[in-house]
N, C-alpha and C positions, 0 to 999 in steps of 0.2 A: 763728472769724472768717472771713468770706467774703473771702479774699485778692484775688480778682479785682475785687470791688466796691471794696474798700479801695484797691487800686492805681489803679483808674480815677478814684476820687474825689480821690486825691492828685495824679495826673498832670493831670487836667482838672477842677479844682474849679469848681463853678457859683456864680455870684453873688459872686465874689471882688472886693473893692475897696470904696472909700468910696462912699457915696450922698449926693450934695450936697444933695438935697431931702428928706432923711429927716425924719420926724416925731419919732423917738426914737432914741437911741444908748445902748448899754450896753456896759461893758467889765468884764472880770474877768481876774484872773491868779492864777497859782499860785506862791507863794513857794518851794515845794519845788524846782520845776524851772525857774522863770523864764519860763514860757510865758504868753502873754496872748491873749485873744480879744476882739475888738470887733465888735458887731453893730449894724447900722442897720435900722430898720423904717420903712416908708411905709404909712400907713393910708388906707382909703377907707370910705365909708358904703355899706352894703348892707342893705336891708330894715330900716333904722333901727338897725343895729349897726355898731360900728367893726370893720372887717375888715382883715387884713394883705394889702396889695396886692403888696408886694415886700419882700424882705429881702436884705441883703448882709452880708459879714463880712470881717474881716482876722484872721489868726492869725499870731502870732510864736512860733516854736518847733516844737512837736510836729506831726508829719505826721498823726497820728491825729485831732488837734483840727481840722485842716484838713478831713479827710474827714467828720467828724461835722458840722461847721459847714456844709459844702457840702450834705449831706443835709438838715440842719435847715432851711436857707433854702428848699429846695424844698418841704418838708413844711408850712411855715408859710403859704405862699401860699393865700389864700382862707379861712383860719381866723379866727374871731373872737378878740378879745383874751382872752375867757374860755377858749376852747379852747386857745389858745397857752399860757396860764398853767398849764394842766393837763399839758402835755407834760413828760415826764421825760427825763433824759439817756439812760436805757435805751431809751425809745421813739424818740428821735431817732437812736439808733445801730442800730436794727433792720435797716435795709438792709445794714449792714456785718456783721451777725452779732454774736454775743457778743464783747465786748471782753475781752482778757486782763486779769487783775486789775491789772497795773501800768499799764494804759491807761484804766481807768475814770475817772480824774480828767480826762481829755481831754473826755469827754462831759459831765462835771460842769461844766467851764469853759464849754462851749457853753450848757448850761442856765443857768448863772449870768449869762452875757452876755445871753441872751434875757430872763431875769427882770429884769435891770437895765434893759434897754431898755423893757420893759413898765412899769416903775416911773417912768421918766423923765417929767418934767412938761412939758418944752418941747423944741422941735426941737434945740436945742443942748445940752440937759442930758446929762450923763454920770453914771450912777449905779452904785453898788456895785462899786467897783474895788478889787482887791487889787493893790497896787503893790510889786513887788520893788525893793530898793534900787538895783540896777544894771540897770534895764530899758531905759535908753537913750531913744530918740526918743519912743516912746509914753508913757513915764512923764513925760517933759518936757511933752508936750502935755496930759497929765492935770493936771499942776501948773498949767499956764497956764489950763486950763478951770476949775480950782478957784478961781484968783485972779480970773478974769473973772466967775464966777457963784458967789459964796459961798453955801454951803448946798446946792448942787446936786451936790456930789461927796462920796460917803461911802466911806471906806476900810474894808475888811472884812478881818480877819486870820483865816485858816482854820486 
């Protein structure tokens, strides 16, 4: 693992925070550790294809997930939806170096949040969330989103 890159991404994460004008939002969490990642995507048209113009994230819990999500949001800019769908957790983690086995799930959460956002049908949709029982504020907001938009929230147990 590239400790310098990891420390920089944790200390100064890029594209951190909610995106008010997002076209899609995806959230995923890990019941094993209670961590959650939410990703926002904003699309634009380029040469007749939907392209990711911007991406932002929030991460609750693991610092490695923050680092991977920061790197991923930078990598996504300018990619088509099809190209983004092909990105794996390992590819999004490349700038950080190989993640230790106990941190691989952090990259997988970022990949899951990206995939959930890409599956989202509407700007306010939230897809494919794993919600731990005691997740606090984010879990509450997911419950509210599910009540406001039935059928838009899918809970996935890993």
